[in-house]
C-alpha positions in Angstrom: -2.7 -10.7 9.6 -1.5 -12.6 6.2 -1.0 -9.4 4.0 2.0 -10.5 2.3 0.5 -13.9 1.6 -2.5 -12.0 0.0 -0.2 -9.7 -2.1 1.5 -12.8 -3.5 -1.9 -14.2 -4.6 -2.6 -10.8 -6.5 0.8 -10.9 -8.0 0.0 -14.5 -9.3 -3.4 -13.1 -10.9 -1.4 -10.4 -12.9 -1.3 -7.4 -10.4 1.6 -5.0 -10.0 2.6 -5.7 -6.2 4.6 -3.6 -3.7 5.3 -4.0 -0.2 5.7 -0.5 1.3 8.0 -1.9 3.9 10.6 -2.1 1.1 10.2 1.5 0.4 10.8 2.3 3.9 13.9 0.0 4.0 15.2 2.0 1.3 14.6 5.4 2.8 16.2 4.1 6.2 19.5 3.8 4.0 19.4 7.6 3.3 22.0 9.5 5.0 19.7 12.7 5.5 16.9 10.3 6.8 19.1 8.5 9.3 20.6 11.9 10.6 16.8 13.2 11.3 15.8 9.9 12.8 18.8 10.1 15.1 17.8 13.4 16.3 14.4 12.0 17.4 15.4 8.7 18.9 19.1 9.3 19.8 22.4 8.1 18.5 22.3 4.9 20.4 20.0 3.5 17.3 23.1 4.1 15.1 25.3 1.2 13.8 28.7 2.8 12.8 31.4 1.0 10.9 34.2 2.1 8.7 31.9 2.2 5.7 28.6 3.8 6.6 26.4 4.6 9.3 22.9 2.6 9.5 19.9 2.0 11.7 19.5 -0.6 14.1 16.0 -1.3 13.0 15.2 -3.8 16.1 16.4 -0.9 18.5 14.3 1.6 16.4 11.4 -0.8 16.5 11.6 -1.2 20.3 11.6 2.7 21.2 8.8 3.7 18.6 6.4 0.9 19.9 7.1 1.8 23.2 6.9 5.5 22.8 3.8 6.7 20.6 5.0 10.2 20.4 8.4 9.2 19.6 6.7 7.0 16.7 4.6 9.9 15.5 7.9 12.1 15.0 9.7 9.3 13.2 6.6 8.8 10.6 6.7 12.8 10.0 10.3 12.0 8.6 9.4 8.7 6.8 5.9 9.2 5.6 6.4 12.0 3.1 9.2 9.8 1.4 6.9 7.0 1.0 4.5 9.0 -0.5 6.8 10.1 -3.2 7.8 6.6 -4.1 4.1 5.5 -4.1 3.2 8.4 -6.3 6.1 7.8 -8.6 5.5 4.1 -9.0 1.7 4.6 -9.9 2.8 6.9 -12.3 5.4 5.0 -14.0 3.1 1.7 -14.3 0.1 4.0 -15.5 2.1 5.2 -18.4 3.3 2.0 -19.6 0.1 0.1 -19.0 -3.0 2.5 -18.1 -5.4 -0.5 -17.2 -3.0 -2.1 -14.6 -4.0 -3.1 -11.4 -1.5 -1.9 -8.9 -1.8 -3.1 -5.1 0.3 -1.9 -2.3 0.7 -3.8 1.0 0.6 -0.8 3.3 1.2 -1.5 7.1 -0.6 0.9 9.4 -2.5 2.3 6.1 -5.3 4.1 8.3 -3.0 4.9 11.1 -0.8 6.9 8.7 -3.9 8.5 6.8 -2.6 7.0 3.8 -6.1 5.5 2.6 -6.9 8.9 0.9 -4.2 8.4 -1.8 -5.7 5.1 -3.1 -8.8 4.2 -5.1 -9.5 1.1 -3.0 -8.6 -0.3 0.3 -8.5 -3.8 1.1 -8.2 -5.0 4.7 -6.8 -8.4 5.3 -7.5 -9.5 8.9 -7.5 -12.8 11.3 -8.1 -13.2 15.1 -5.8 -11.7 17.5 -4.5 -15.2 18.6 -3.6 -16.1 15.1 -1.8 -12.5 14.5 0.3 -13.2 17.6 1.2 -16.7 16.5 2.1 -15.5 13.2 4.3 -12.8 14.7 5.8 -15.4 17.0 6.7 -17.3 13.9 8.6 -14.4 12.1 10.8 -14.3 15.4 8.9 -11.8 17.5 8.3 -12.2 21.5 4.9 -12.4 22.7 5.3 -9.0 24.5 6.6 -7.5 21.1 3.6 -8.9 19.1 1.1 -7.6 21.4 2.7 -4.0 21.5 2.7 -4.0 17.8 -1.2 -5.2 17.8 -1.9 -2.4 20.4 -0.3 0.2 18.2 -2.7 -0.5 15.4 -6.4 0.6 14.8 -8.9 -2.3 16.1 -9.6 -4.5 12.9 -13.4 -3.9 13.8 -12.8 -0.3 12.7 -10.6 -0.9 9.7 -13.2 -3.4 8.4 -15.8 -0.7 8.4 -13.6 1.6 6.4 -12.5 -0.9 3.7 -14.0 -1.4 0.3 -12.9 -5.1 0.5 -12.4 -7.2 3.2 -10.5 -10.7 3.4 -10.9 -13.0 6.2 -7.6 -14.8 6.4 -8.6 -17.1 9.3 -9.5 -20.0 7.1 -7.6 -22.3 4.9 -5.4 -20.7 2.3 -7.9 -21.9 -0.6 -10.7 -20.0 1.2 -8.2 -16.8 1.3 -7.3 -17.5 -2.4 -10.8 -17.5 -3.4 -11.8 -14.2 -1.9 -8.5 -12.6 -3.5 -9.9 -13.9 -6.9 -13.1 -12.4 -6.4 -11.9 -8.9 -5.6 -9.6 -8.9 -8.3 -12.2 -9.8 -10.9 -14.1 -6.8 -9.4 -11.1 -4.6 -9.6 -10.4 -5.5 -13.4 -14.0 -4.9 -14.1 -14.1 -1.5 -12.4 -10.9 -0.6 -14.2 -12.3 -1.4 -17.6 -15.5 0.4 -16.8 -13.3 3.5 -15.9 -11.3 3.1 -19.1 -14.5 3.2 -21.4 -15.7 6.3 -19.5 -12.5 8.1 -20.3 -12.3 6.9 -23.8 
């Protein structure tokens, strides 16, 4: 949908930005998480060498996008850890800069029930064909791209639940202008909250 591009634009405007996939990447290096996930998905997702044991993320993705029940079981392991990192990150930044705008790129936000942990939700969307094309450019087969899109809540439903919506179907400048408008609204809202507290 172009979330990473939008995140970069917010960063350029001065927001603190984080991709939650990076948090997940670190959690998947944790030996206890690896053990629990292997119990759900089987030991054939493990890559073993003399130094350590890691997860074959491609094989893991193939399984969880094919079997929704296994995906939910893995999410129950990963999600609580991700939320801990998100809360610590927000707390750390708020302690240093109370008026900071902090934006997280969260895949499957509504599907995971994460929306309640954030003040505002921004949905970035594009057409299904464009989304499949972008996934193909990242190395996904058409079948894998379609499976990933099907595993998500329909974009029409996400747009209704969002506080802000960014149409990422057009040219980059159109997207940038939408990001600027939302950032200005977030800054204004943050300043108003600070005045009320003060």
